C-alpha positions as CSV (number, residue, x, y, z in Angstrom):
1,M,17.5,-19.9,-18.7
2,D,20.0,-20.6,-16.0
3,K,20.0,-20.2,-12.4
4,D,22.8,-17.5,-12.9
5,D,20.5,-15.2,-14.7
6,L,17.8,-15.9,-12.9
7,F,19.9,-14.2,-9.6
8,K,21.3,-11.6,-11.9
9,V,17.8,-10.8,-12.7
10,S,17.0,-10.5,-9.4
11,D,19.4,-8.2,-8.0
12,S,18.0,-6.3,-11.3
13,L,14.8,-6.3,-9.3
14,M,15.9,-5.2,-6.1
15,N,17.7,-2.3,-7.0
16,F,15.2,-1.4,-8.5
17,L,13.1,-1.8,-5.5
18,W,16.1,-0.3,-3.2
19,I,16.1,3.1,-5.7
20,I,12.2,3.2,-5.9
21,Q,12.2,2.9,-2.4
22,N,15.5,5.5,-0.9
23,N,14.8,8.1,-3.7
24,V,11.9,8.6,-5.1
25,L,9.4,7.4,-2.6
26,K,10.8,9.7,0.3
27,T,8.6,9.1,3.3
28,Q,9.5,12.9,4.3
29,D,8.2,14.5,0.8
30,I,5.6,12.3,0.5
31,N,3.8,13.4,4.1
32,K,4.9,17.1,3.4
33,I,2.8,16.8,0.0
34,I,-0.5,14.5,1.9
35,Q,-0.9,17.2,4.7
36,A,-0.6,20.3,2.8
37,S,-3.3,19.1,0.6
38,R,-5.9,17.2,2.4
39,S,-7.6,19.1,5.7
40,D,-9.6,15.5,6.2
41,T,-6.5,12.6,6.2
42,R,-4.3,15.6,9.4
43,G,-4.3,13.6,12.5
44,C,-4.8,10.2,11.3
45,C,-2.1,8.0,10.9
46,K,0.6,10.9,11.1
47,D,3.7,10.5,9.4
48,F,2.1,7.2,8.3
49,S,3.5,5.9,11.6
50,I,1.7,2.6,11.2
51,P,3.3,-0.4,12.3
52,P,3.6,-2.5,8.9
53,S,1.1,-5.8,10.4
54,H,-1.8,-1.8,10.8
55,G,-0.6,-1.2,6.8
56,R,-1.1,-4.8,5.6
57,V,-4.4,-5.8,6.8
58,I,-5.6,-1.5,5.0
59,F,-4.4,-3.1,2.1
60,Y,-5.5,-6.5,2.1
61,L,-9.6,-4.7,2.9
62,L,-8.6,-2.5,0.1
63,H,-9.1,-5.5,-2.7
64,C,-11.6,-7.6,-0.8
65,N,-14.0,-5.0,0.6
66,S,-14.3,-6.5,3.7
67,S,-13.4,-10.0,5.2
68,P,-14.1,-12.2,8.5
69,I,-11.1,-11.4,11.1
70,S,-9.9,-14.5,10.9
71,Q,-9.2,-15.0,7.0
72,I,-7.5,-11.3,7.3
73,A,-5.2,-13.5,9.5
74,D,-4.9,-16.3,8.3
75,S,-4.2,-14.5,4.5
76,L,-1.4,-12.2,5.9
77,G,-0.2,-14.8,8.0
78,I,-0.9,-12.7,11.4
79,S,-1.9,-14.6,14.5
80,K,-5.4,-14.0,15.9
81,S,-4.5,-13.3,19.3
82,N,-2.4,-10.3,17.0
83,M,-5.2,-8.9,14.7
84,T,-7.8,-7.7,17.6
85,P,-4.9,-4.9,19.1
86,I,-4.5,-4.0,15.3
87,I,-8.1,-4.5,14.2
88,D,-9.0,-2.0,17.9
89,N,-6.4,0.5,16.5
90,L,-7.8,0.7,13.1
91,I,-10.7,1.5,14.6
92,N,-9.3,3.5,16.9
93,Y,-7.5,5.7,14.0
94,G,-11.0,5.9,12.3
95,L,-10.1,2.8,9.0
96,V,-12.1,0.4,9.9
97,N,-15.6,-0.9,11.2
98,R,-16.1,-3.5,12.5
99,F,-19.2,-5.7,12.5
100,P,-21.0,-9.1,13.0
101,D,-21.3,-11.1,9.7
102,S,-24.7,-10.9,8.8
103,D,-24.9,-15.2,7.4
104,D,-23.4,-16.2,11.2
105,R,-23.5,-13.1,13.9
106,R,-20.6,-14.9,15.6
107,V,-17.9,-14.2,13.1
108,L,-16.9,-10.6,12.9
109,R,-16.2,-8.4,10.3
110,V,-14.3,-5.5,9.0
111,E,-14.1,-3.4,6.2
112,L,-12.4,0.1,5.6
113,T,-13.8,3.4,6.1
114,Q,-14.6,6.4,4.5
115,K,-11.8,8.4,6.0
116,A,-9.1,5.3,5.1
117,H,-10.1,5.6,1.5
118,D,-9.0,9.4,1.1
119,L,-6.2,8.7,3.0
120,L,-5.2,6.1,0.9
121,D,-6.3,8.1,-2.5
122,A,-4.2,11.6,-0.9
123,F,-1.4,8.7,0.0
124,R,-1.8,7.7,-4.4
125,D,-1.6,11.0,-4.6
126,A,1.2,12.1,-3.1
127,I,3.1,9.7,-5.0
128,S,2.3,10.1,-7.8
129,N,3.0,14.1,-7.1
130,S,6.2,12.6,-6.3
131,F,7.5,10.4,-9.0
132,V,5.7,13.4,-11.4
133,E,8.3,15.5,-10.0
134,K,11.1,13.1,-10.5
135,I,10.3,11.8,-13.7
136,S,10.1,15.9,-15.4
137,A,13.9,15.7,-15.3
138,L,13.7,13.1,-18.3
139,S,13.8,13.8,-21.7
140,D,11.0,13.3,-23.6
141,D,12.6,9.7,-25.1
142,D,13.4,9.2,-21.5
143,V,9.9,9.6,-20.5
144,V,8.1,7.5,-23.5
145,L,11.2,5.0,-22.9
146,L,10.5,4.7,-19.2
147,N,6.4,4.7,-19.3
148,Q,6.8,1.7,-21.7
149,S,9.6,-0.2,-19.6
150,M,7.2,-0.4,-16.7
151,L,3.9,-1.7,-18.8
152,N,6.4,-4.5,-20.2
153,L,7.0,-4.9,-15.9
154,I,3.3,-4.7,-15.3
155,T,2.8,-7.2,-18.5
156,L,4.9,-9.5,-17.0
157,F,4.3,-9.5,-13.2
158,K,1.2,-10.2,-14.0
159,K,2.5,-13.8,-15.7
160,I,3.8,-14.6,-12.4
161,Y,1.4,-13.3,-9.8
């Protein structure tokens, strides 16, 4: 495929992400749903206004369970000197635990707490509810088409990443 066509696809993907971000995943709607439905997440990261670096660490840990702090820094491209305040903040939020590695006590590892998992579950539920609300306006045929399109996108993205 020529480069112009690849840029057209790239532009379409950017437009798709923009629409999702600004029309489907409205932060204020998701926050209202979470705060109303999950009493165990109130007061933690109010309105999800944590810095993106903190969110990246949370999602990194979600996929690898526990990890040495230096490995998180290297994987996410965050300087090691910036990791200490990030981890300290996440500990203060009650979202991660820091502990010595069982094989090398010089190495500090971090893992998500149950509170973090509960918060992520609430976030996922809120996003899902937001999608259901938006999708319900579509016809049955459009819902089937959307589902098939999403399955196709997932299949294609798995090939790239």
